[in-house]
Biopython code that builds the backbone (N, CA, C, O; Angstrom):
import numpy as np
from Bio.PDB.StructureBuilder import StructureBuilder

atoms = [
    (1, "UNK", "N", (140.795, 18.787, 35.434)),
    (1, "UNK", "CA", (141.320, 17.739, 35.799)),
    (1, "UNK", "C", (140.919, 17.424, 33.676)),
    (1, "UNK", "O", (140.165, 18.061, 32.940)),
    (2, "UNK", "N", (141.676, 16.409, 33.413)),
    (2, "UNK", "CA", (142.329, 15.991, 32.308)),
    (2, "UNK", "C", (141.378, 14.241, 31.754)),
    (2, "UNK", "O", (141.411, 13.338, 32.590)),
    (3, "UNK", "N", (140.760, 14.012, 30.624)),
    (3, "UNK", "CA", (140.362, 12.721, 31.361)),
    (3, "UNK", "C", (140.762, 12.403, 30.369)),
    (3, "UNK", "O", (140.699, 13.154, 29.396)),
    (4, "UNK", "N", (141.455, 10.826, 30.294)),
    (4, "UNK", "CA", (141.895, 9.928, 29.935)),
    (4, "UNK", "C", (141.321, 8.836, 28.799)),
    (4, "UNK", "O", (141.302, 7.675, 29.209)),
    (5, "UNK", "N", (140.890, 9.029, 27.549)),
    (5, "UNK", "CA", (140.873, 7.609, 26.967)),
    (5, "UNK", "C", (141.048, 6.332, 26.707)),
    (5, "UNK", "O", (140.501, 6.307, 25.604)),
    (6, "UNK", "N", (141.143, 6.039, 26.757)),
    (6, "UNK", "CA", (141.076, 3.837, 27.512)),
    (6, "UNK", "C", (141.167, 4.016, 25.522)),
    (6, "UNK", "O", (140.393, 4.789, 24.958)),
    (7, "UNK", "N", (142.290, 3.117, 24.658)),
    (7, "UNK", "CA", (141.998, 2.621, 23.578)),
    (7, "UNK", "C", (141.706, 1.085, 24.097)),
    (7, "UNK", "O", (142.335, 0.736, 25.096)),
    (8, "UNK", "N", (140.613, -0.052, 23.372)),
    (8, "UNK", "CA", (140.846, -0.851, 23.549)),
    (8, "UNK", "C", (141.191, -1.520, 22.329)),
    (8, "UNK", "O", (140.409, -1.194, 21.436)),
    (9, "UNK", "N", (141.917, -2.192, 22.019)),
    (9, "UNK", "CA", (142.404, -2.814, 21.045)),
    (9, "UNK", "C", (141.976, -4.402, 20.330)),
    (9, "UNK", "O", (142.513, -5.432, 20.738)),
    (10, "UNK", "N", (141.278, -4.404, 19.583)),
    (10, "UNK", "CA", (140.938, -5.959, 19.464)),
    (10, "UNK", "C", (141.553, -6.398, 19.479)),
    (10, "UNK", "O", (142.685, -5.929, 19.359)),
    (11, "UNK", "N", (141.287, -7.760, 19.654)),
    (11, "UNK", "CA", (142.827, -9.000, 19.273)),
    (11, "UNK", "C", (142.067, -10.397, 17.841)),
    (11, "UNK", "O", (142.461, -11.562, 17.805)),
    (12, "UNK", "N", (141.019, -9.826, 16.894)),
    (12, "UNK", "CA", (140.803, -10.546, 16.142)),
    (12, "UNK", "C", (140.257, -9.404, 14.730)),
    (12, "UNK", "O", (139.633, -8.485, 15.261)),
    (13, "UNK", "N", (140.301, -9.215, 13.287)),
    (13, "UNK", "CA", (139.880, -8.778, 12.662)),
    (13, "UNK", "C", (138.453, -8.864, 12.826)),
    (13, "UNK", "O", (137.804, -7.862, 13.126)),
    (14, "UNK", "N", (138.167, -9.464, 12.733)),
    (14, "UNK", "CA", (136.352, -10.412, 13.207)),
    (14, "UNK", "C", (135.896, -9.349, 14.325)),
    (14, "UNK", "O", (135.326, -8.328, 13.941)),
    (15, "UNK", "N", (136.128, -9.557, 15.696)),
    (15, "UNK", "CA", (136.184, -8.838, 16.747)),
    (15, "UNK", "C", (135.788, -6.936, 16.566)),
    (15, "UNK", "O", (134.873, -6.179, 16.888)),
    (16, "UNK", "N", (137.561, -6.817, 15.620)),
    (16, "UNK", "CA", (137.624, -5.046, 14.738)),
    (16, "UNK", "C", (136.147, -5.224, 14.641)),
    (16, "UNK", "O", (135.501, -4.713, 15.556)),
    (17, "UNK", "N", (135.367, -5.965, 13.536)),
    (17, "UNK", "CA", (134.401, -5.030, 12.752)),
    (17, "UNK", "C", (133.750, -5.806, 13.293)),
    (17, "UNK", "O", (133.046, -6.056, 12.316)),
    (18, "UNK", "N", (133.159, -6.760, 14.445)),
    (18, "UNK", "CA", (132.039, -7.046, 15.567)),
    (18, "UNK", "C", (132.197, -5.856, 16.699)),
    (18, "UNK", "O", (131.346, -5.567, 17.540)),
    (19, "UNK", "N", (133.515, -5.221, 16.519)),
    (19, "UNK", "CA", (132.727, -3.543, 17.516)),
    (19, "UNK", "C", (132.105, -2.834, 16.889)),
    (19, "UNK", "O", (131.068, -2.327, 17.317)),
    (20, "UNK", "N", (132.695, -2.567, 15.435)),
    (20, "UNK", "CA", (132.605, -1.401, 14.799)),
    (20, "UNK", "C", (131.082, -1.788, 14.601)),
    (20, "UNK", "O", (130.583, -0.690, 14.356)),
    (21, "UNK", "N", (130.411, -2.394, 14.578)),
    (21, "UNK", "CA", (129.239, -2.451, 14.035)),
    (21, "UNK", "C", (128.495, -1.763, 15.299)),
    (21, "UNK", "O", (128.111, -0.593, 15.312)),
    (22, "UNK", "N", (128.343, -2.791, 16.472)),
    (22, "UNK", "CA", (128.188, -1.863, 17.928)),
    (22, "UNK", "C", (128.316, -0.985, 17.847)),
    (22, "UNK", "O", (127.342, -0.271, 18.085)),
    (23, "UNK", "N", (129.112, -0.587, 17.602)),
    (23, "UNK", "CA", (129.862, 1.512, 17.454)),
    (23, "UNK", "C", (128.176, 2.106, 16.639)),
    (23, "UNK", "O", (127.231, 2.690, 17.170)),
    (24, "UNK", "N", (128.334, 1.724, 15.435)),
    (24, "UNK", "CA", (127.522, 2.455, 14.626)),
    (24, "UNK", "C", (125.508, 1.979, 15.150)),
    (24, "UNK", "O", (124.498, 2.547, 15.567)),
    (25, "UNK", "N", (125.863, 0.943, 14.844)),
    (25, "UNK", "CA", (124.222, 0.733, 16.403)),
    (25, "UNK", "C", (123.917, 1.375, 16.216)),
    (25, "UNK", "O", (123.214, 1.856, 15.327)),
    (26, "UNK", "N", (124.634, 1.777, 17.536)),
    (26, "UNK", "CA", (124.273, 2.521, 18.644)),
    (26, "UNK", "C", (124.339, 3.879, 18.488)),
    (26, "UNK", "O", (123.519, 4.610, 19.044)),
    (27, "UNK", "N", (125.549, 4.460, 17.536)),
    (27, "UNK", "CA", (126.010, 6.047, 17.868)),
    (27, "UNK", "C", (125.022, 6.670, 16.605)),
    (27, "UNK", "O", (124.397, 7.721, 16.751)),
    (28, "UNK", "N", (124.980, 5.854, 15.338)),
    (28, "UNK", "CA", (124.729, 6.234, 13.918)),
    (28, "UNK", "C", (122.764, 6.657, 13.869)),
    (28, "UNK", "O", (122.120, 7.336, 13.069)),
    (29, "UNK", "N", (122.284, 5.779, 15.280)),
    (29, "UNK", "CA", (120.920, 5.691, 15.144)),
    (29, "UNK", "C", (119.851, 7.301, 15.895)),
    (29, "UNK", "O", (118.642, 7.518, 15.822)),
    (30, "UNK", "N", (120.580, 7.840, 16.324)),
    (30, "UNK", "CA", (120.580, 8.656, 17.586)),
    (30, "UNK", "C", (121.250, 9.279, 16.714)),
    (30, "UNK", "O", (120.460, 10.223, 16.713)),
    (31, "UNK", "N", (121.976, 9.574, 16.001)),
    (31, "UNK", "CA", (122.501, 10.897, 15.078)),
    (31, "UNK", "C", (121.778, 11.453, 13.768)),
    (31, "UNK", "O", (121.831, 12.455, 13.054)),
    (32, "UNK", "N", (120.869, 9.900, 13.870)),
    (32, "UNK", "CA", (119.671, 10.387, 12.695)),
    (32, "UNK", "C", (118.663, 10.968, 13.379)),
    (32, "UNK", "O", (118.118, 12.001, 12.991)),
    (33, "UNK", "N", (118.297, 10.246, 14.608)),
    (33, "UNK", "CA", (117.083, 10.777, 15.467)),
    (33, "UNK", "C", (116.923, 11.229, 16.425)),
    (33, "UNK", "O", (116.205, 10.737, 17.295)),
    (34, "UNK", "N", (117.600, 12.377, 16.536)),
    (34, "UNK", "CA", (118.726, 13.461, 17.607)),
    (34, "UNK", "C", (117.884, 13.036, 19.494)),
    (34, "UNK", "O", (118.225, 12.695, 20.626)),
    (35, "UNK", "N", (116.829, 13.330, 18.798)),
    (35, "UNK", "CA", (115.859, 13.548, 19.889)),
    (35, "UNK", "C", (115.198, 12.166, 20.544)),
    (35, "UNK", "O", (114.757, 11.217, 19.897)),
    (36, "UNK", "N", (115.241, 12.290, 21.915)),
    (36, "UNK", "CA", (114.756, 10.411, 22.396)),
    (36, "UNK", "C", (114.673, 10.989, 23.865)),
    (36, "UNK", "O", (115.626, 11.510, 24.444)),
    (37, "UNK", "N", (113.072, 10.786, 24.527)),
    (37, "UNK", "CA", (112.842, 10.829, 25.572)),
    (37, "UNK", "C", (113.332, 9.509, 26.602)),
    (37, "UNK", "O", (112.908, 8.353, 26.608)),
    (38, "UNK", "N", (114.198, 10.036, 27.305)),
    (38, "UNK", "CA", (114.230, 9.212, 28.735)),
    (38, "UNK", "C", (113.992, 9.616, 30.168)),
    (38, "UNK", "O", (114.628, 10.402, 30.871)),
    (39, "UNK", "N", (112.411, 8.544, 30.560)),
    (39, "UNK", "CA", (112.032, 8.673, 31.746)),
    (39, "UNK", "C", (110.945, 9.945, 31.137)),
    (39, "UNK", "O", (110.539, 9.664, 30.010)),
    (40, "UNK", "N", (110.646, 10.692, 31.442)),
    (40, "UNK", "CA", (110.080, 12.111, 31.042)),
    (40, "UNK", "C", (110.647, 13.208, 31.075)),
    (40, "UNK", "O", (110.139, 14.203, 31.592)),
    (41, "UNK", "N", (111.572, 13.184, 30.627)),
    (41, "UNK", "CA", (112.733, 14.227, 30.017)),
    (41, "UNK", "C", (113.013, 14.214, 28.508)),
    (41, "UNK", "O", (113.904, 13.488, 28.068)),
    (42, "UNK", "N", (112.538, 14.719, 27.988)),
    (42, "UNK", "CA", (113.577, 14.944, 26.581)),
    (42, "UNK", "C", (114.825, 15.181, 26.367)),
    (42, "UNK", "O", (115.259, 16.110, 27.049)),
    (43, "UNK", "N", (115.805, 14.528, 25.452)),
    (43, "UNK", "CA", (116.886, 14.779, 25.450)),
    (43, "UNK", "C", (117.808, 15.000, 23.728)),
    (43, "UNK", "O", (118.335, 14.086, 23.093)),
    (44, "UNK", "N", (117.775, 15.902, 23.483)),
    (44, "UNK", "CA", (118.455, 16.184, 22.141)),
    (44, "UNK", "C", (119.893, 16.414, 21.905)),
    (44, "UNK", "O", (120.492, 17.459, 22.158)),
    (45, "UNK", "N", (120.509, 15.078, 21.272)),
    (45, "UNK", "CA", (121.853, 15.365, 20.837)),
    (45, "UNK", "C", (122.140, 16.564, 20.146)),
    (45, "UNK", "O", (121.394, 16.896, 19.225)),
    (46, "UNK", "N", (123.291, 17.392, 20.513)),
    (46, "UNK", "CA", (123.880, 18.650, 19.485)),
    (46, "UNK", "C", (124.351, 17.938, 17.829)),
    (46, "UNK", "O", (124.023, 18.177, 16.667)),
    (47, "UNK", "N", (125.059, 17.202, 18.344)),
    (47, "UNK", "CA", (125.695, 16.726, 16.893)),
    (47, "UNK", "C", (125.133, 15.583, 15.696)),
    (47, "UNK", "O", (125.945, 14.894, 15.079)),
    (48, "UNK", "N", (124.076, 15.509, 15.528)),
    (48, "UNK", "CA", (123.787, 14.981, 14.543)),
    (48, "UNK", "C", (123.842, 15.684, 13.233)),
    (48, "UNK", "O", (124.364, 16.783, 13.046)),
    (49, "UNK", "N", (123.223, 14.904, 12.305)),
    (49, "UNK", "CA", (123.442, 15.230, 10.837)),
    (49, "UNK", "C", (123.095, 16.392, 10.120)),
    (49, "UNK", "O", (122.126, 16.259, 9.373)),
    (50, "UNK", "N", (123.549, 17.316, 10.149)),
    (50, "UNK", "CA", (122.674, 18.254, 9.287)),
    (50, "UNK", "C", (122.128, 18.327, 7.685)),
    (50, "UNK", "O", (121.088, 18.652, 7.112)),
    (51, "UNK", "N", (123.967, 17.640, 7.178)),
    (51, "UNK", "CA", (123.834, 17.497, 5.652)),
    (51, "UNK", "C", (124.531, 15.884, 4.977)),
    (51, "UNK", "O", (125.571, 15.347, 5.359)),
    (52, "UNK", "N", (124.150, 15.683, 4.542)),
    (52, "UNK", "CA", (125.178, 14.460, 3.141)),
    (52, "UNK", "C", (126.650, 14.410, 3.505)),
    (52, "UNK", "O", (127.151, 13.286, 3.539)),
    (53, "UNK", "N", (127.496, 15.556, 3.809)),
    (53, "UNK", "CA", (128.522, 15.613, 3.410)),
    (53, "UNK", "C", (129.129, 15.623, 4.667)),
    (53, "UNK", "O", (130.343, 15.579, 4.471)),
    (54, "UNK", "N", (128.886, 15.660, 5.848)),
    (54, "UNK", "CA", (128.502, 15.437, 7.280)),
    (54, "UNK", "C", (128.688, 13.577, 7.684)),
    (54, "UNK", "O", (129.473, 12.792, 8.215)),
    (55, "UNK", "N", (127.522, 13.620, 7.081)),
    (55, "UNK", "CA", (127.267, 11.969, 6.799)),
    (55, "UNK", "C", (129.048, 10.880, 6.325)),
    (55, "UNK", "O", (129.720, 9.931, 6.728)),
    (56, "UNK", "N", (128.997, 12.074, 5.084)),
    (56, "UNK", "CA", (130.459, 11.413, 4.533)),
    (56, "UNK", "C", (131.636, 10.978, 5.099)),
    (56, "UNK", "O", (132.169, 9.871, 5.182)),
    (57, "UNK", "N", (132.046, 12.538, 5.626)),
    (57, "UNK", "CA", (132.862, 12.493, 6.424)),
    (57, "UNK", "C", (132.738, 11.731, 7.939)),
    (57, "UNK", "O", (133.834, 11.431, 8.412)),
    (58, "UNK", "N", (131.918, 11.486, 8.510)),
    (58, "UNK", "CA", (131.597, 10.530, 9.726)),
    (58, "UNK", "C", (132.333, 9.370, 9.200)),
    (58, "UNK", "O", (133.380, 9.061, 9.767)),
    (59, "UNK", "N", (131.961, 8.748, 8.279)),
    (59, "UNK", "CA", (132.003, 7.725, 7.940)),
    (59, "UNK", "C", (133.054, 7.205, 6.870)),
    (59, "UNK", "O", (132.829, 6.083, 6.416)),
    (60, "UNK", "N", (134.275, 7.942, 6.372)),
    (60, "UNK", "CA", (135.197, 8.422, 5.609)),
    (60, "UNK", "C", (136.318, 8.173, 7.307)),
    (60, "UNK", "O", (137.172, 7.288, 7.359)),
    (61, "UNK", "N", (135.999, 9.270, 8.659)),
    (61, "UNK", "CA", (136.269, 8.831, 9.812)),
    (61, "UNK", "C", (136.699, 8.092, 10.208)),
    (61, "UNK", "O", (137.885, 7.782, 10.314)),
    (62, "UNK", "N", (135.422, 7.458, 10.647)),
    (62, "UNK", "CA", (135.812, 5.543, 11.403)),
    (62, "UNK", "C", (136.207, 4.725, 10.221)),
    (62, "UNK", "O", (136.861, 3.741, 10.566)),
    (63, "UNK", "N", (136.021, 4.819, 8.954)),
    (63, "UNK", "CA", (136.616, 3.330, 8.464)),
    (63, "UNK", "C", (138.087, 3.310, 8.930)),
    (63, "UNK", "O", (138.804, 2.366, 9.264)),
    (64, "UNK", "N", (138.285, 4.426, 8.864)),
    (64, "UNK", "CA", (139.572, 5.090, 8.388)),
    (64, "UNK", "C", (140.147, 4.470, 10.592)),
    (64, "UNK", "O", (141.094, 3.687, 10.670)),
    (65, "UNK", "N", (139.722, 4.762, 11.446)),
    (65, "UNK", "CA", (139.992, 4.366, 12.252)),
    (65, "UNK", "C", (139.680, 2.633, 12.010)),
    (65, "UNK", "O", (140.613, 1.915, 12.370)),
    (66, "UNK", "N", (138.387, 1.880, 11.402)),
    (66, "UNK", "CA", (138.822, 0.336, 11.417)),
    (66, "UNK", "C", (140.147, -0.201, 10.565)),
    (66, "UNK", "O", (140.700, -1.293, 10.692)),
    (67, "UNK", "N", (140.416, 0.633, 9.868)),
    (67, "UNK", "CA", (140.944, 0.335, 8.812)),
    (67, "UNK", "C", (142.939, 0.334, 9.782)),
    (67, "UNK", "O", (143.903, -0.419, 9.640)),
    (68, "UNK", "N", (142.778, 1.189, 10.396)),
    (68, "UNK", "CA", (144.461, 1.508, 11.655)),
    (68, "UNK", "C", (143.963, 0.357, 12.806)),
    (68, "UNK", "O", (144.697, 0.265, 13.790)),
    (69, "UNK", "N", (143.438, -0.030, 12.783)),
    (69, "UNK", "CA", (143.176, -1.249, 14.024)),
    (69, "UNK", "C", (143.336, -3.025, 13.548)),
    (69, "UNK", "O", (143.858, -4.007, 14.076)),
    (70, "UNK", "N", (142.524, -2.753, 12.184)),
    (70, "UNK", "CA", (143.070, -4.030, 11.141)),
    (70, "UNK", "C", (144.494, -4.157, 10.878)),
    (70, "UNK", "O", (145.152, -5.188, 11.011)),
    (71, "UNK", "N", (144.907, -3.041, 10.500)),
    (71, "UNK", "CA", (146.211, -3.365, 9.837)),
    (71, "UNK", "C", (146.949, -3.711, 11.344)),
    (71, "UNK", "O", (147.560, -4.763, 11.531)),
    (72, "UNK", "N", (146.795, -2.674, 12.360)),
    (72, "UNK", "CA", (147.766, -3.225, 13.991)),
    (72, "UNK", "C", (147.539, -5.018, 13.540)),
    (72, "UNK", "O", (148.250, -6.018, 13.441)),
    (73, "UNK", "N", (146.603, -4.777, 13.425)),
    (73, "UNK", "CA", (146.362, -7.234, 13.945)),
    (73, "UNK", "C", (147.676, -7.875, 13.121)),
    (73, "UNK", "O", (148.426, -8.721, 13.607)),
    (74, "UNK", "N", (147.847, -7.114, 11.328)),
    (74, "UNK", "CA", (148.157, -8.095, 11.412)),
    (74, "UNK", "C", (150.392, -7.895, 11.387)),
    (74, "UNK", "O", (151.103, -8.897, 11.470)),
]
sb = StructureBuilder()
sb.init_structure("model")
sb.init_model(0)
sb.init_chain("A")
sb.init_seg("    ")
for serial, (resi, resn, name, xyz) in enumerate(atoms, 1):
    if name == "N":
        sb.init_residue(resn, " ", resi, " ")
    sb.init_atom(name, np.array(xyz, "f"), 0.0, 1.0, " ", f" {name:<3s}", serial, name[0])
structure = sb.get_structure()
């Protein structure tokens, strides 16, 4: 079974930036603190940052996405 990602297109530059901020607030926290306790179970995120270079690559990739979203609004 193939899953399709649904791509949401922001309606304004401010919305694109707000969505980006929300995404980072959720995603980056667990990338730096990969172990979390949910109920009585411990969960561990496998794609946490191991080096500063990985973190910089992650940021570059996501800022490219944001720039494309904003350019699509112009």
